[in-house]
N, C-alpha and C positions, 0 to 999 in steps of 0.2 A: 504494500500499500503506499510506500515511501516514494518520494520524488515523483509525483503525479503531474501531468501537464497543468499549466496554469491557465490554459485557455481551451475553448471548445468551439468547434465550427458552428455549433447550434445557437449560440447567443453570446450575450456580453459577459465579461468578467467584472466582477465587483471586488474591491479590495478594502479591508478594514485594517486596524492597526495590527491584528494578530492573524488575520484570516484571509483566504482567497475563496470567493464563491464564483463558480461558473458552472454551466450546464453539464450534465454528466458525459463522460467519455468511457469507451470500452474498458479502459484500465481501471475504472472505479468499481468493477464487478466485485472484487474481492471485498472491498469496503462494505459495499451494499449487503454482501452475504453475511459479513461479520455483525453488521448492524441488525439484520433480521434474524440472527442467531443469538442475540444478546437479550437475555430474559428481562433484564431491568429496562432497557430501552424500548422493548416491544410491549411492556405491560399494558399500555393504554392505546397502542397503535395496531391492534388486530392480531396480536399474538406472533408466534415464531413462524417462519417460512423457510421452505427448503430452496436450495439453489436454482431449480427450474422455475419456481414461482418467483423468486427474487429477479431472475433473468427478465421475466415478463414485467415485473414492476418497474425495474430500471428503464426498460424500453419504453414502457408507457410514459415515463418522465420525459425521456427524450423525444418521444412522439408529440407530447404536448409542447415542447419547444418547437418542434418542426411545424406542427399544424396551427398552433394557437400564438406563437411568438412569446410564450412565457412558460415556466414551470419551475419546479423545485431546482435549486442549486445544489451541486455537491459542495460540501464545506471541507476545505484543505487547510490544515494547520500549517502556518508559515514556518514555524520553528523546526518542525520534524518532516514536513512534506507529506504528512499522512491525511488520508480521508477520514473525517471524524463524524460525518453526518449528512443529512440534507434538510435544507431550510429554503422556503420561498413561496412564491405565489402559486395557487393552483385554484381550479374552478371545474371539478368533475361534473359530469352530466347529472343533474337532479340535486346538486350541492345546494345548501341553504343560500349561500352568497359567495362572492370571490373572497378567497381566504389566503393569509399568510400562515402557513404551518411550519412546524419544526420537530426535529427528532435527532438527537445525537447519540453516539456511542456512550455507553455508561462511563467509560474512562474519560470522557471529554465533558462530562457533566460536572456542575459545581464550580466552573472556572469563568462564568459570565460569557462563555463563548455563544450560547443560544441568544442571549440579549444583543451581544455585538452583532451578530449576523442578522437577528430579526430586525434591528434598527435599519441596517443597509437594505433589507428586503422591503420594509414598510416604505422607505424612501423611494425604492424602485417602483412599487405598486402605486404610490400616490404621484409621483412625479413623471415616471416614464410611461406607465400603463394608464395613467389618468383614471384610476379607480376612485369613485365617490365614497364607497363604504368598503372597509376591510375588516374581515372577521377572523376568528380563531375558534374552531370547534373543539371543545375540550371536555373530556369526561370528567364528571363532577368529583370523582376520587383523585384526580390528576392534580395534586396541589402545587407541585413545582411548575407545571404549565400554567395554571391559573395565576400563580405569583408573577410569571413572566408577562402574561397578558396585562395584568394589572400595573406592572412596571412600565409597560409601553404606553399606558394611559388608556387601555380598553376597559370596558365594564361589560357585566352581563346584560345582554339585550333581551334574551329569552332562551327557552329550551327548544331544542328541535330534534327530529328523528332523521338520522342520515340515510341515504339511499343504499340499496344492495352494494356490496355485500355487508354492509354495516346496519341493516334495517333493524336489527334488534337493539341498537344503541340509541340512547337518548343522551344528548350532550348539551352542555351550556354554550351558548353562542355568545362569545365576547366580541366586542367590536367597537369601531369608531369611524367617524366620517373622515375624509381627507382633511378637512379644515380643522378638525379636532387633533389629527395627527401632526399638523403643522405646529399647533400650539404645544402640544405634548413633546415633540421632537425638540423644540426650543428649550423646554423645561429640562429634558435629559442632557442637552448640551450644556446648560447653565449648572447643572448639578455636578457635571464632570470637571468644572473649573475649580 
């Protein structure tokens, strides 16, 4: 997983202080497999998946970039060159709204990487994709994801049932408008200083 490409032919590369975010490339497959085999990381994301299923998931994300012009980014840790997760915009058929979602390997959690990457992805969704509303679909028991959504300035808008294959899940829909994000983004910048 080390020393992965920093760019992808499918779309843009975003860079933060510690991370590189870019659409998936074939070399990310091992990282995706490790993520989907990580009990802790997959607790609220549909459970563990075998490599043949992961292959389809990764290619679905790549297809989203090719067909829709956006999708989840692979997250690469600059210091190691390792693939550590996937974060970014998504809007599958039947989804409640346009979403910025996240998921990191358990070894990458607790380092504020998700927040760092989510901020870049919220900016991308608001400024480059021109989304008016951005949500995060979060299982009510997923307290770390709820804390991240709250840190981004989102609040619970409602509960919703997701489409297949997650139709048995009722999630909290956290979200905010683009105008709210711009205010919340400024607050996040000011808190860093």
